[in-house]
BALOBA-1460 file (C-alpha; in Angstrom, 3 decimals):
// residues 380
<rec num="1" residu="m" x="67.761" y="-0.324" z="135.275"/>
<rec num="2" residu="e" x="67.543" y="-2.383" z="132.085"/>
<rec num="3" residu="l" x="64.156" y="-3.931" z="132.923"/>
<rec num="4" residu="v" x="62.433" y="-0.590" z="133.548"/>
<rec num="5" residu="r" x="64.048" y="0.868" z="130.445"/>
<rec num="6" residu="f" x="62.840" y="-2.080" z="128.375"/>
<rec num="7" residu="l" x="59.278" y="-1.828" z="129.713"/>
<rec num="8" residu="q" x="58.954" y="1.954" z="129.437"/>
<rec num="9" residu="d" x="60.981" y="2.661" z="126.292"/>
<rec num="10" residu="d" x="61.084" y="-0.484" z="124.157"/>
<rec num="11" residu="l" x="57.515" y="-1.612" z="124.856"/>
<rec num="12" residu="g" x="56.251" y="1.947" z="125.167"/>
<rec num="13" residu="a" x="52.617" y="2.800" z="125.798"/>
<rec num="14" residu="q" x="51.157" y="-0.687" z="125.410"/>
<rec num="15" residu="e" x="48.466" y="-1.674" z="127.897"/>
<rec num="16" residu="f" x="49.546" y="-3.779" z="130.862"/>
<rec num="17" residu="q" x="47.626" y="-6.806" z="129.554"/>
<rec num="18" residu="a" x="49.548" y="-6.670" z="126.284"/>
<rec num="19" residu="k" x="52.905" y="-6.342" z="128.035"/>
<rec num="20" residu="r" x="52.034" y="-9.198" z="130.377"/>
<rec num="21" residu="a" x="51.169" y="-11.480" z="127.452"/>
<rec num="22" residu="l" x="54.381" y="-10.545" z="125.659"/>
<rec num="23" residu="l" x="56.606" y="-11.135" z="128.696"/>
<rec num="24" residu="r" x="55.062" y="-14.534" z="129.399"/>
<rec num="25" residu="a" x="55.530" y="-15.698" z="125.807"/>
<rec num="26" residu="a" x="58.650" y="-16.688" z="123.878"/>
<rec num="27" residu="p" x="61.400" y="-15.649" z="123.866"/>
<rec num="28" residu="y" x="61.118" y="-14.161" z="127.407"/>
<rec num="29" residu="h" x="59.100" y="-16.817" z="129.299"/>
<rec num="30" residu="l" x="58.927" y="-14.641" z="132.418"/>
<rec num="31" residu="e" x="56.677" y="-15.347" z="135.388"/>
<rec num="32" residu="i" x="54.292" y="-12.449" z="136.072"/>
<rec num="33" residu="r" x="52.310" y="-12.268" z="139.304"/>
<rec num="34" residu="e" x="49.820" y="-9.557" z="140.217"/>
<rec num="35" residu="e" x="48.515" y="-8.010" z="143.421"/>
<rec num="36" residu="d" x="46.219" y="-4.957" z="143.289"/>
<rec num="37" residu="d" x="47.987" y="-2.304" z="141.180"/>
<rec num="38" residu="l" x="51.343" y="-4.089" z="141.330"/>
<rec num="39" residu="y" x="53.039" y="-6.877" z="139.413"/>
<rec num="40" residu="n" x="56.350" y="-8.641" z="139.802"/>
<rec num="41" residu="v" x="58.688" y="-10.163" z="137.260"/>
<rec num="42" residu="m" x="60.596" y="-13.404" z="137.835"/>
<rec num="43" residu="y" x="62.761" y="-15.380" z="135.449"/>
<rec num="44" residu="s" x="61.853" y="-19.018" z="134.780"/>
<rec num="45" residu="e" x="63.784" y="-22.086" z="133.666"/>
<rec num="46" residu="m" x="62.812" y="-21.244" z="130.081"/>
<rec num="47" residu="s" x="63.980" y="-17.612" z="130.263"/>
<rec num="48" residu="p" x="66.981" y="-16.522" z="128.168"/>
<rec num="49" residu="g" x="70.413" y="-16.625" z="129.780"/>
<rec num="50" residu="i" x="71.754" y="-13.615" z="131.615"/>
<rec num="51" residu="h" x="74.221" y="-12.842" z="128.832"/>
<rec num="52" residu="e" x="71.644" y="-13.162" z="126.056"/>
<rec num="53" residu="w" x="69.179" y="-10.491" z="127.221"/>
<rec num="54" residu="a" x="70.355" y="-7.744" z="129.548"/>
<rec num="55" residu="p" x="67.081" y="-7.150" z="131.475"/>
<rec num="56" residu="i" x="66.985" y="-10.795" z="132.645"/>
<rec num="57" residu="k" x="69.395" y="-9.973" z="135.463"/>
<rec num="58" residu="n" x="66.749" y="-7.647" z="136.978"/>
<rec num="59" residu="c" x="63.991" y="-10.276" z="136.842"/>
<rec num="60" residu="v" x="64.311" y="-11.621" z="140.385"/>
<rec num="61" residu="g" x="61.023" y="-10.580" z="141.929"/>
<rec num="62" residu="t" x="61.273" y="-6.931" z="140.910"/>
<rec num="63" residu="i" x="57.953" y="-5.203" z="141.662"/>
<rec num="64" residu="l" x="56.502" y="-2.545" z="139.357"/>
<rec num="65" residu="q" x="53.309" y="-0.521" z="139.116"/>
<rec num="66" residu="k" x="50.783" y="-1.366" z="136.448"/>
<rec num="67" residu="g" x="50.266" y="1.328" z="133.869"/>
<rec num="68" residu="t" x="53.466" y="3.281" z="134.544"/>
<rec num="69" residu="d" x="55.977" y="0.421" z="134.983"/>
<rec num="70" residu="n" x="57.619" y="2.544" z="137.664"/>
<rec num="71" residu="l" x="59.838" y="0.655" z="140.081"/>
<rec num="72" residu="v" x="58.236" y="-0.045" z="143.471"/>
<rec num="73" residu="s" x="60.638" y="-2.588" z="144.975"/>
<rec num="74" residu="y" x="63.942" y="-4.059" z="143.847"/>
<rec num="75" residu="a" x="66.332" y="-6.337" z="145.704"/>
<rec num="76" residu="f" x="69.363" y="-7.729" z="143.871"/>
<rec num="77" residu="d" x="70.278" y="-8.775" z="140.374"/>
<rec num="78" residu="r" x="70.189" y="-12.437" z="139.449"/>
<rec num="79" residu="t" x="73.112" y="-14.160" z="141.147"/>
<rec num="80" residu="t" x="75.337" y="-16.868" z="139.678"/>
<rec num="81" residu="e" x="75.975" y="-19.802" z="142.014"/>
<rec num="82" residu="v" x="79.431" y="-21.365" z="142.207"/>
<rec num="83" residu="v" x="79.978" y="-24.554" z="144.204"/>
<rec num="84" residu="v" x="83.695" y="-24.589" z="144.775"/>
<rec num="85" residu="d" x="85.519" y="-27.764" z="143.819"/>
<rec num="86" residu="i" x="89.218" y="-26.925" z="143.906"/>
<rec num="87" residu="d" x="90.053" y="-29.656" z="141.408"/>
<rec num="88" residu="k" x="87.282" y="-28.891" z="138.917"/>
<rec num="89" residu="n" x="85.995" y="-25.328" z="138.773"/>
<rec num="90" residu="a" x="88.231" y="-23.021" z="140.779"/>
<rec num="91" residu="d" x="88.712" y="-20.931" z="137.630"/>
<rec num="92" residu="l" x="85.072" y="-19.780" z="137.887"/>
<rec num="93" residu="i" x="86.284" y="-17.380" z="140.577"/>
<rec num="94" residu="p" x="88.113" y="-14.355" z="139.090"/>
<rec num="95" residu="e" x="91.885" y="-14.408" z="139.568"/>
<rec num="96" residu="d" x="91.904" y="-10.892" z="141.024"/>
<rec num="97" residu="v" x="89.148" y="-10.376" z="143.599"/>
<rec num="98" residu="s" x="90.559" y="-7.320" z="145.330"/>
<rec num="99" residu="c" x="87.685" y="-5.202" z="143.986"/>
<rec num="100" residu="y" x="85.032" y="-7.536" z="145.432"/>
<rec num="101" residu="t" x="83.310" y="-7.465" z="148.799"/>
<rec num="102" residu="f" x="82.654" y="-10.910" z="150.255"/>
<rec num="103" residu="r" x="79.666" y="-11.171" z="152.575"/>
<rec num="104" residu="k" x="79.026" y="-14.274" z="154.637"/>
<rec num="105" residu="y" x="76.127" y="-16.247" z="153.175"/>
<rec num="106" residu="v" x="73.305" y="-16.854" z="155.642"/>
<rec num="107" residu="e" x="70.536" y="-19.382" z="155.066"/>
<rec num="108" residu="g" x="66.979" y="-18.158" z="154.970"/>
<rec num="109" residu="v" x="64.428" y="-16.564" z="152.683"/>
<rec num="110" residu="k" x="65.033" y="-13.178" z="151.097"/>
<rec num="111" residu="m" x="62.366" y="-10.639" z="152.057"/>
<rec num="112" residu="t" x="61.875" y="-7.082" z="150.852"/>
<rec num="113" residu="l" x="60.211" y="-4.275" z="152.783"/>
<rec num="114" residu="y" x="59.034" y="-1.133" z="150.994"/>
<rec num="115" residu="w" x="56.488" y="1.709" z="151.174"/>
<rec num="116" residu="h" x="53.614" y="1.798" z="148.710"/>
<rec num="117" residu="e" x="50.285" y="3.615" z="148.791"/>
<rec num="118" residu="g" x="50.551" y="4.534" z="152.466"/>
<rec num="119" residu="r" x="51.574" y="1.073" z="153.682"/>
<rec num="120" residu="w" x="54.730" y="-0.855" z="154.487"/>
<rec num="121" residu="r" x="54.585" y="-3.985" z="152.377"/>
<rec num="122" residu="r" x="56.490" y="-7.249" z="152.694"/>
<rec num="123" residu="s" x="57.352" y="-9.445" z="149.701"/>
<rec num="124" residu="t" x="59.353" y="-12.490" z="148.686"/>
<rec num="125" residu="n" x="60.925" y="-13.061" z="145.282"/>
<rec num="126" residu="r" x="57.789" y="-14.759" z="144.002"/>
<rec num="127" residu="m" x="54.960" y="-13.271" z="146.062"/>
<rec num="128" residu="i" x="54.138" y="-9.569" z="146.244"/>
<rec num="129" residu="d" x="52.144" y="-10.187" z="149.421"/>
<rec num="130" residu="a" x="54.335" y="-12.227" z="151.770"/>
<rec num="131" residu="s" x="51.276" y="-13.168" z="153.830"/>
<rec num="132" residu="k" x="50.374" y="-15.444" z="150.903"/>
<rec num="133" residu="a" x="53.812" y="-17.091" z="150.706"/>
<rec num="134" residu="f" x="54.250" y="-20.449" z="152.460"/>
<rec num="135" residu="w" x="56.947" y="-23.118" z="152.584"/>
<rec num="136" residu="k" x="57.098" y="-26.096" z="154.960"/>
<rec num="137" residu="s" x="54.903" y="-24.276" z="157.455"/>
<rec num="138" residu="k" x="51.263" y="-23.347" z="157.993"/>
<rec num="139" residu="r" x="52.479" y="-19.849" z="158.843"/>
<rec num="140" residu="s" x="53.247" y="-17.420" z="156.038"/>
<rec num="141" residu="f" x="56.589" y="-15.734" z="155.491"/>
<rec num="142" residu="g" x="54.835" y="-12.464" z="156.250"/>
<rec num="143" residu="d" x="53.836" y="-13.684" z="159.723"/>
<rec num="144" residu="q" x="57.276" y="-15.152" z="160.385"/>
<rec num="145" residu="f" x="58.874" y="-11.864" z="159.328"/>
<rec num="146" residu="m" x="56.788" y="-9.965" z="161.860"/>
<rec num="147" residu="d" x="57.794" y="-12.458" z="164.554"/>
<rec num="148" residu="a" x="61.444" y="-11.702" z="163.817"/>
<rec num="149" residu="c" x="60.728" y="-7.946" z="163.882"/>
<rec num="150" residu="r" x="59.695" y="-8.157" z="167.530"/>
<rec num="151" residu="a" x="63.389" y="-8.013" z="168.401"/>
<rec num="152" residu="y" x="63.475" y="-4.525" z="166.815"/>
<rec num="153" residu="p" x="60.637" y="-2.468" z="168.384"/>
<rec num="154" residu="n" x="61.284" y="0.689" z="166.338"/>
<rec num="155" residu="i" x="60.858" y="-1.157" z="163.045"/>
<rec num="156" residu="l" x="57.960" y="-3.246" z="164.323"/>
<rec num="157" residu="r" x="56.094" y="-0.136" z="165.476"/>
<rec num="158" residu="q" x="56.695" y="1.655" z="162.177"/>
<rec num="159" residu="i" x="55.423" y="-1.306" z="160.138"/>
<rec num="160" residu="e" x="52.384" y="-1.951" z="162.325"/>
<rec num="161" residu="d" x="51.435" y="1.753" z="162.374"/>
<rec num="162" residu="d" x="52.156" y="2.218" z="158.643"/>
<rec num="163" residu="t" x="54.012" y="5.435" z="159.307"/>
<rec num="164" residu="e" x="56.976" y="7.112" z="157.670"/>
<rec num="165" residu="n" x="58.307" y="8.177" z="161.070"/>
<rec num="166" residu="g" x="61.114" y="5.847" z="162.109"/>
<rec num="167" residu="p" x="64.317" y="4.235" z="160.869"/>
<rec num="168" residu="l" x="62.722" y="3.175" z="157.564"/>
<rec num="169" residu="t" x="62.531" y="5.623" z="154.654"/>
<rec num="170" residu="a" x="59.814" y="5.633" z="151.987"/>
<rec num="171" residu="g" x="61.330" y="5.265" z="148.531"/>
<rec num="172" residu="h" x="63.828" y="2.638" z="149.673"/>
<rec num="173" residu="t" x="63.681" y="-1.119" z="149.341"/>
<rec num="174" residu="y" x="65.078" y="-2.858" z="152.415"/>
<rec num="175" residu="i" x="66.336" y="-6.390" z="151.836"/>
<rec num="176" residu="f" x="66.471" y="-8.887" z="154.685"/>
<rec num="177" residu="v" x="67.248" y="-12.563" z="155.112"/>
<rec num="178" residu="l" x="64.647" y="-14.187" z="157.345"/>
<rec num="179" residu="s" x="65.895" y="-17.233" z="159.248"/>
<rec num="180" residu="t" x="63.363" y="-19.317" z="161.164"/>
<rec num="181" residu="p" x="63.002" y="-22.905" z="162.381"/>
<rec num="182" residu="e" x="60.544" y="-23.460" z="159.522"/>
<rec num="183" residu="v" x="62.702" y="-21.917" z="156.783"/>
<rec num="184" residu="n" x="66.306" y="-22.965" z="157.350"/>
<rec num="185" residu="m" x="67.337" y="-26.196" z="155.690"/>
<rec num="186" residu="v" x="70.915" y="-27.172" z="156.527"/>
<rec num="187" residu="n" x="71.639" y="-25.041" z="159.570"/>
<rec num="188" residu="g" x="68.628" y="-24.948" z="161.837"/>
<rec num="189" residu="v" x="67.803" y="-22.096" z="164.205"/>
<rec num="190" residu="d" x="65.705" y="-22.028" z="167.348"/>
<rec num="191" residu="e" x="64.243" y="-18.538" z="167.029"/>
<rec num="192" residu="p" x="63.269" y="-16.292" z="164.092"/>
<rec num="193" residu="s" x="65.872" y="-13.689" z="163.201"/>
<rec num="194" residu="l" x="66.574" y="-11.028" z="160.587"/>
<rec num="195" residu="l" x="69.720" y="-9.972" z="158.809"/>
<rec num="196" residu="h" x="69.815" y="-6.682" z="156.894"/>
<rec num="197" residu="v" x="71.625" y="-7.511" z="153.648"/>
<rec num="198" residu="g" x="71.029" y="-4.409" z="151.542"/>
<rec num="199" residu="t" x="69.057" y="-1.279" z="150.731"/>
<rec num="200" residu="h" x="68.208" y="0.167" z="147.323"/>
<rec num="201" residu="d" x="66.939" y="3.594" z="146.335"/>
<rec num="202" residu="n" x="63.889" y="2.973" z="144.141"/>
<rec num="203" residu="r" x="64.415" y="6.187" z="142.183"/>
<rec num="204" residu="s" x="68.136" y="6.061" z="141.417"/>
<rec num="205" residu="y" x="68.282" y="2.229" z="141.426"/>
<rec num="206" residu="c" x="71.475" y="2.562" z="143.471"/>
<rec num="207" residu="h" x="72.588" y="0.540" z="146.461"/>
<rec num="208" residu="i" x="72.895" y="2.710" z="149.553"/>
<rec num="209" residu="e" x="74.452" y="2.148" z="152.958"/>
<rec num="210" residu="c" x="72.153" y="2.704" z="155.922"/>
<rec num="211" residu="d" x="71.640" y="1.437" z="159.454"/>
<rec num="212" residu="v" x="68.108" y="0.483" z="160.475"/>
<rec num="213" residu="g" x="69.146" y="-1.200" z="163.697"/>
<rec num="214" residu="v" x="69.123" y="-4.765" z="162.335"/>
<rec num="215" residu="p" x="72.380" y="-6.784" z="162.192"/>
<rec num="216" residu="i" x="74.192" y="-6.808" z="158.853"/>
<rec num="217" residu="q" x="76.237" y="-9.492" z="157.101"/>
<rec num="218" residu="e" x="79.803" y="-10.150" z="158.128"/>
<rec num="219" residu="t" x="82.214" y="-9.052" z="155.393"/>
<rec num="220" residu="s" x="85.628" y="-10.304" z="154.315"/>
<rec num="221" residu="s" x="88.217" y="-9.108" z="151.816"/>
<rec num="222" residu="f" x="90.462" y="-11.231" z="149.632"/>
<rec num="223" residu="s" x="93.088" y="-10.284" z="147.085"/>
<rec num="224" residu="t" x="93.344" y="-13.362" z="144.893"/>
<rec num="225" residu="r" x="91.448" y="-16.489" z="143.937"/>
<rec num="226" residu="e" x="93.906" y="-18.529" z="145.998"/>
<rec num="227" residu="d" x="92.991" y="-16.527" z="149.095"/>
<rec num="228" residu="v" x="89.317" y="-17.363" z="148.562"/>
<rec num="229" residu="l" x="90.036" y="-21.048" z="147.984"/>
<rec num="230" residu="a" x="92.172" y="-21.223" z="151.121"/>
<rec num="231" residu="a" x="89.247" y="-19.873" z="153.158"/>
<rec num="232" residu="m" x="86.742" y="-22.210" z="151.490"/>
<rec num="233" residu="v" x="88.806" y="-25.316" z="152.280"/>
<rec num="234" residu="l" x="88.269" y="-24.662" z="155.988"/>
<rec num="235" residu="m" x="84.477" y="-24.508" z="155.679"/>
<rec num="236" residu="d" x="82.152" y="-27.329" z="156.667"/>
<rec num="237" residu="r" x="78.425" y="-27.680" z="156.082"/>
<rec num="238" residu="h" x="77.721" y="-25.162" z="158.853"/>
<rec num="239" residu="s" x="79.659" y="-22.459" z="156.945"/>
<rec num="240" residu="p" x="77.922" y="-22.155" z="153.575"/>
<rec num="241" residu="g" x="80.204" y="-19.632" z="151.861"/>
<rec num="242" residu="y" x="80.055" y="-16.076" z="150.548"/>
<rec num="243" residu="i" x="78.123" y="-13.705" z="148.341"/>
<rec num="244" residu="a" x="80.635" y="-11.748" z="146.286"/>
<rec num="245" residu="t" x="79.737" y="-8.275" z="145.018"/>
<rec num="246" residu="g" x="81.881" y="-6.372" z="142.538"/>
<rec num="247" residu="p" x="82.057" y="-6.199" z="138.723"/>
<rec num="248" residu="k" x="79.629" y="-9.119" z="138.841"/>
<rec num="249" residu="r" x="77.688" y="-10.780" z="141.637"/>
<rec num="250" residu="f" x="77.967" y="-14.438" z="142.519"/>
<rec num="251" residu="k" x="77.530" y="-16.909" z="145.372"/>
<rec num="252" residu="i" x="80.337" y="-19.232" z="146.389"/>
<rec num="253" residu="f" x="79.264" y="-22.341" z="148.278"/>
<rec num="254" residu="s" x="81.559" y="-24.835" z="149.932"/>
<rec num="255" residu="s" x="81.216" y="-28.380" z="148.602"/>
<rec num="256" residu="a" x="80.362" y="-29.621" z="152.113"/>
<rec num="257" residu="y" x="77.423" y="-27.228" z="152.408"/>
<rec num="258" residu="a" x="76.258" y="-27.886" z="148.842"/>
<rec num="259" residu="y" x="76.238" y="-31.642" z="149.528"/>
<rec num="260" residu="a" x="74.201" y="-31.225" z="152.723"/>
<rec num="261" residu="r" x="71.780" y="-28.886" z="150.942"/>
<rec num="262" residu="d" x="71.301" y="-31.326" z="148.063"/>
<rec num="263" residu="l" x="70.519" y="-34.107" z="150.550"/>
<rec num="264" residu="m" x="67.771" y="-31.991" z="152.090"/>
<rec num="265" residu="g" x="66.355" y="-31.179" z="148.650"/>
<rec num="266" residu="s" x="64.422" y="-28.101" z="147.592"/>
<rec num="267" residu="s" x="60.965" y="-29.626" z="147.923"/>
<rec num="268" residu="t" x="58.568" y="-29.371" z="150.838"/>
<rec num="269" residu="d" x="57.966" y="-33.122" z="150.454"/>
<rec num="270" residu="d" x="60.232" y="-34.712" z="153.081"/>
<rec num="271" residu="i" x="58.860" y="-38.203" z="152.417"/>
<rec num="272" residu="g" x="59.509" y="-37.993" z="148.681"/>
<rec num="273" residu="n" x="62.974" y="-36.597" z="149.312"/>
<rec num="274" residu="y" x="63.878" y="-39.431" z="151.687"/>
<rec num="275" residu="l" x="62.687" y="-42.034" z="149.191"/>
<rec num="276" residu="r" x="64.919" y="-40.294" z="146.621"/>
<rec num="277" residu="i" x="68.147" y="-40.566" z="148.631"/>
<rec num="278" residu="r" x="67.651" y="-43.722" z="150.723"/>
<rec num="279" residu="r" x="69.079" y="-46.389" z="148.395"/>
<rec num="280" residu="d" x="72.719" y="-45.379" z="148.759"/>
<rec num="281" residu="a" x="73.907" y="-46.404" z="152.230"/>
<rec num="282" residu="k" x="76.362" y="-43.524" z="152.687"/>
<rec num="283" residu="t" x="73.888" y="-40.926" z="151.419"/>
<rec num="284" residu="r" x="71.201" y="-42.251" z="153.760"/>
<rec num="285" residu="s" x="73.619" y="-42.328" z="156.700"/>
<rec num="286" residu="d" x="74.765" y="-38.757" z="156.036"/>
<rec num="287" residu="y" x="71.178" y="-37.554" z="155.655"/>
<rec num="288" residu="l" x="70.130" y="-38.976" z="159.011"/>
<rec num="289" residu="h" x="73.304" y="-37.695" z="160.665"/>
<rec num="290" residu="f" x="72.807" y="-34.172" z="159.315"/>
<rec num="291" residu="y" x="69.047" y="-34.122" z="159.928"/>
<rec num="292" residu="p" x="68.252" y="-36.285" z="162.989"/>
<rec num="293" residu="k" x="64.725" y="-34.855" z="163.148"/>
<rec num="294" residu="h" x="63.897" y="-37.120" z="160.192"/>
<rec num="295" residu="v" x="65.096" y="-40.378" z="161.810"/>
<rec num="296" residu="a" x="61.597" y="-41.340" z="163.002"/>
<rec num="297" residu="m" x="60.144" y="-40.658" z="159.552"/>
<rec num="298" residu="a" x="62.883" y="-42.728" z="157.910"/>
<rec num="299" residu="d" x="62.368" y="-45.656" z="160.282"/>
<rec num="300" residu="r" x="58.626" y="-45.584" z="159.644"/>
<rec num="301" residu="l" x="59.090" y="-45.556" z="155.862"/>
<rec num="302" residu="e" x="61.577" y="-48.434" z="155.949"/>
<rec num="303" residu="h" x="59.104" y="-50.462" z="158.013"/>
<rec num="304" residu="e" x="56.261" y="-49.596" z="155.649"/>
<rec num="305" residu="l" x="58.320" y="-50.606" z="152.612"/>
<rec num="306" residu="w" x="58.913" y="-54.012" z="154.202"/>
<rec num="307" residu="l" x="55.224" y="-54.390" z="155.058"/>
<rec num="308" residu="t" x="54.373" y="-53.346" z="151.500"/>
<rec num="309" residu="a" x="56.641" y="-56.091" z="150.169"/>
<rec num="310" residu="r" x="54.840" y="-58.611" z="152.376"/>
<rec num="311" residu="v" x="51.436" y="-57.499" z="151.081"/>
<rec num="312" residu="v" x="52.619" y="-57.636" z="147.462"/>
<rec num="313" residu="h" x="54.122" y="-61.092" z="148.050"/>
<rec num="314" residu="h" x="50.833" y="-62.295" z="149.559"/>
<rec num="315" residu="l" x="48.873" y="-60.985" z="146.562"/>
<rec num="316" residu="y" x="51.344" y="-62.495" z="144.111"/>
<rec num="317" residu="v" x="51.053" y="-65.935" z="145.675"/>
<rec num="318" residu="h" x="47.263" y="-65.845" z="145.693"/>
<rec num="319" residu="y" x="46.727" y="-64.423" z="142.208"/>
<rec num="320" residu="f" x="49.667" y="-65.758" z="140.161"/>
<rec num="321" residu="i" x="50.509" y="-69.064" z="141.897"/>
<rec num="322" residu="l" x="47.235" y="-70.239" z="143.406"/>
<rec num="323" residu="h" x="45.289" y="-68.554" z="140.574"/>
<rec num="324" residu="e" x="42.554" y="-67.297" z="142.842"/>
<rec num="325" residu="e" x="39.978" y="-64.932" z="141.389"/>
<rec num="326" residu="r" x="41.632" y="-61.566" z="140.984"/>
<rec num="327" residu="p" x="39.636" y="-58.475" z="142.000"/>
<rec num="328" residu="a" x="40.239" y="-55.098" z="140.431"/>
<rec num="329" residu="l" x="43.482" y="-53.683" z="141.799"/>
<rec num="330" residu="p" x="44.912" y="-50.153" z="141.700"/>
<rec num="331" residu="k" x="46.972" y="-49.620" z="138.557"/>
<rec num="332" residu="s" x="50.380" y="-49.201" z="140.215"/>
<rec num="333" residu="l" x="49.873" y="-52.358" z="142.295"/>
<rec num="334" residu="y" x="48.669" y="-54.396" z="139.337"/>
<rec num="335" residu="i" x="51.603" y="-53.279" z="137.158"/>
<rec num="336" residu="t" x="54.038" y="-54.175" z="139.951"/>
<rec num="337" residu="l" x="52.558" y="-57.672" z="140.209"/>
<rec num="338" residu="l" x="52.859" y="-58.096" z="136.427"/>
<rec num="339" residu="q" x="56.502" y="-57.002" z="136.543"/>
<rec num="340" residu="i" x="57.273" y="-59.488" z="139.305"/>
<rec num="341" residu="h" x="55.559" y="-62.284" z="137.400"/>
<rec num="342" residu="g" x="57.429" y="-61.254" z="134.264"/>
<rec num="343" residu="e" x="60.697" y="-61.830" z="136.124"/>
<rec num="344" residu="y" x="59.498" y="-65.315" z="137.065"/>
<rec num="345" residu="v" x="58.510" y="-66.107" z="133.453"/>
<rec num="346" residu="r" x="61.917" y="-64.909" z="132.242"/>
<rec num="347" residu="t" x="64.050" y="-66.755" z="134.807"/>
<rec num="348" residu="r" x="61.737" y="-69.530" z="136.051"/>
<rec num="349" residu="a" x="63.077" y="-68.746" z="139.526"/>
<rec num="350" residu="k" x="60.555" y="-68.559" z="142.341"/>
<rec num="351" residu="r" x="59.857" y="-65.062" z="143.641"/>
<rec num="352" residu="s" x="60.620" y="-64.998" z="147.358"/>
<rec num="353" residu="l" x="59.596" y="-62.278" z="149.778"/>
<rec num="354" residu="m" x="63.130" y="-60.891" z="149.643"/>
<rec num="355" residu="d" x="63.063" y="-60.875" z="145.824"/>
<rec num="356" residu="i" x="59.858" y="-58.837" z="145.913"/>
<rec num="357" residu="y" x="61.295" y="-56.473" z="148.507"/>
<rec num="358" residu="r" x="64.355" y="-55.892" z="146.273"/>
<rec num="359" residu="h" x="62.071" y="-55.235" z="143.320"/>
<rec num="360" residu="i" x="60.066" y="-52.645" z="145.254"/>
<rec num="361" residu="d" x="63.273" y="-51.148" z="146.627"/>
<rec num="362" residu="m" x="64.390" y="-50.288" z="143.082"/>
<rec num="363" residu="l" x="61.109" y="-48.783" z="141.875"/>
<rec num="364" residu="p" x="60.846" y="-45.006" z="141.264"/>
<rec num="365" residu="e" x="60.000" y="-42.992" z="144.368"/>
<rec num="366" residu="h" x="56.522" y="-42.034" z="143.198"/>
<rec num="367" residu="v" x="55.649" y="-45.711" z="142.605"/>
<rec num="368" residu="q" x="57.011" y="-46.704" z="146.013"/>
<rec num="369" residu="r" x="54.914" y="-44.021" z="147.622"/>
<rec num="370" residu="a" x="51.785" y="-45.140" z="145.772"/>
<rec num="371" residu="l" x="52.360" y="-48.765" z="146.790"/>
<rec num="372" residu="i" x="52.863" y="-47.814" z="150.444"/>
<rec num="373" residu="t" x="49.618" y="-45.835" z="150.385"/>
<rec num="374" residu="i" x="47.704" y="-48.739" z="148.814"/>
<rec num="375" residu="c" x="49.181" y="-51.561" z="150.853"/>
<rec num="376" residu="m" x="48.926" y="-49.740" z="154.181"/>
<rec num="377" residu="a" x="45.218" y="-49.060" z="153.638"/>
<rec num="378" residu="p" x="43.067" y="-51.097" z="156.027"/>
<rec num="379" residu="a" x="40.658" y="-52.159" z="153.286"/>
<rec num="380" residu="l" x="43.249" y="-54.024" z="151.206"/>
């Protein structure tokens, strides 16, 4: 593995602190997280491209031991994403794909399970201890993983007892996709579930085939790019696409799924995301059709935006038309009032309630959110 070779051979016998400082600095810009005697390595937006520095492909949450830099857990190399648009980027898929295995992509969070210092440990790409990893839920990924394991008593017992006796083998990294109601974005699920998507030998760094009693990904075979494209055309947002493994590794997403995923956004902030997409009528309609659980939130925000416009209009009339004494106002509210008055000065057209609503409707999402918070406060 290039990353281990780089750490052990190129950086040599430097202390961990020195290596950590070097990896975090230019030109690598890697994210380093620590937990006890372990650390993991994750690429960042500032990290060099995969073709510019060979070890970068291994920097996807790989876990190593401090001091020795020995591999403790390793999932998959960095994966290129391809959103298939037949008219624009079909050539990103190799012409001959007969040497590739295509596995059905399943939504969820990638989890690794591995043996270290007499314990079975659970990790995500970014967190060595999955019990400290959260996203859109008060329950950690570690807890949700154990919930899903209850469907597989042999594995659950082995993890809870921290024993090497069972279907899991020390020295292997087991990679799972955890799907739960809290995790899945586009295609919701009612119950937590696991999918076994791979196993690696931590000594040879090789992928190995093994059965631990957990369902595995569905696989498909194609001969040519045209075969892949023909299959992708039939996919809707409920059929994301494939992960292709061969001379290189890449994800292929259908445009329908990619669109639905982009509408949901990658943030845990559902309110901010809705304010981001709401202005375009079709985008808003699609969002609420795909994600009906957010209809009540959307209706509430639309009502609050209208009430905010009424409050701003009231303040504008009192402070800029009637010239009443103006108390200190929050910065975002005061700037909005100045902008509205600036439009009046420029056009000499009266600012109606609807004019003010349109002005607020076009403000950046973070300003809209601040105004809603201020204007909905009882004290204003």
